[in-house]
PAGU-375552 format. One record per residue (C-alpha): residue number from 0; chain; x, y, z. Coordinates in nm, 2 decimals. Each point is the difference from the previous one (the first is absolute). Layout:
BEGIN
    nr   kette       px       py       pz
   NUM       A        X        Y        Z
...
This chain:
BEGIN
    nr   kette       px       py       pz
     0       A    11.48    12.61    12.32
     1       A    -0.27    -0.24    -0.11
     2       A     0.15    -0.26     0.23
     3       A    -0.06     0.23     0.29
     4       A    -0.36     0.05    -0.11
     5       A    -0.05    -0.37    -0.04
     6       A     0.14    -0.07     0.34
     7       A    -0.22     0.27     0.16
     8       A    -0.31    -0.15    -0.17
     9       A     0.10    -0.34     0.12
    10       A     0.03     0.12     0.36
    11       A    -0.33     0.19    -0.03
    12       A    -0.17    -0.32    -0.12
    13       A     0.15    -0.19     0.30
    14       A    -0.12     0.27     0.24
    15       A    -0.35     0.00    -0.15
    16       A    -0.02    -0.38     0.02
    17       A     0.10     0.00     0.36
    18       A    -0.25     0.28     0.09
    19       A    -0.28    -0.18    -0.18
    20       A     0.09    -0.33     0.18
    21       A     0.00     0.18     0.34
    22       A    -0.34     0.16    -0.07
    23       A    -0.14    -0.34    -0.11
    24       A     0.12    -0.17     0.31
    25       A    -0.14     0.28     0.22
    26       A    -0.34    -0.03    -0.17
    27       A     0.00    -0.37     0.04
    28       A     0.07     0.03     0.37
    29       A    -0.26     0.27     0.06
    30       A    -0.33    -0.13     0.12
    31       A    -0.29     0.10    -0.22
    32       A    -0.33     0.08     0.16
    33       A    -0.29    -0.24    -0.07
    34       A    -0.28     0.11    -0.23
    35       A    -0.32     0.07     0.18
    36       A    -0.24     0.09    -0.27
    37       A     0.03     0.38     0.07
    38       A     0.28     0.26    -0.02
    39       A     0.24    -0.06     0.28
    40       A     0.06     0.38     0.05
    41       A    -0.18     0.06     0.33
    42       A    -0.12     0.34    -0.12
    43       A    -0.16    -0.14    -0.31
    44       A    -0.13    -0.36     0.05
    45       A    -0.18     0.00    -0.34
    46       A    -0.15    -0.34    -0.07
    47       A     0.12    -0.19    -0.30
    48       A    -0.30    -0.19    -0.13
    49       A     0.11    -0.28    -0.23
    50       A     0.37     0.07     0.06
    51       A     0.08    -0.19     0.32
    52       A     0.38    -0.01    -0.06
    53       A     0.04     0.37    -0.04
    54       A     0.18     0.19     0.28
    55       A    -0.04     0.37    -0.07
    56       A    -0.21     0.25    -0.21
    57       A     0.31     0.13    -0.16
    58       A     0.36     0.12     0.06
    59       A    -0.11     0.29     0.24
    60       A    -0.17    -0.24     0.24
    61       A     0.28    -0.25    -0.02
    62       A     0.26     0.27     0.08
    63       A    -0.21     0.14     0.28
    64       A    -0.05    -0.35     0.15
    65       A     0.37    -0.08    -0.03
    66       A     0.09     0.33     0.18
    67       A    -0.25    -0.08     0.28
    68       A     0.15    -0.35     0.05
    69       A     0.35     0.15     0.02
    70       A    -0.12     0.26     0.26
    71       A    -0.17    -0.27     0.20
    72       A     0.31    -0.22    -0.01
    73       A     0.21     0.28     0.14
    74       A    -0.24     0.07     0.28
    75       A     0.01    -0.35     0.13
    76       A     0.25    -0.08     0.28
    77       A     0.30    -0.18    -0.15
    78       A    -0.11     0.10    -0.36
């Protein structure tokens, strides 16, 4: 019985490693927006005084901007 559990854990570790590697490769291939000195969410645009490398105010703005970019990409011909 413990052999089956050990084998299942081993396969789960392999599966997790493959998933993490795939996510890492996808993240590396995804173009990141350039910092502009203000929040990139077009509905916010809060200035980041003294933080020129910052991209977003927080997670909500990042998610909103990401959703907007996906919608825009689907609207483009051939996208």
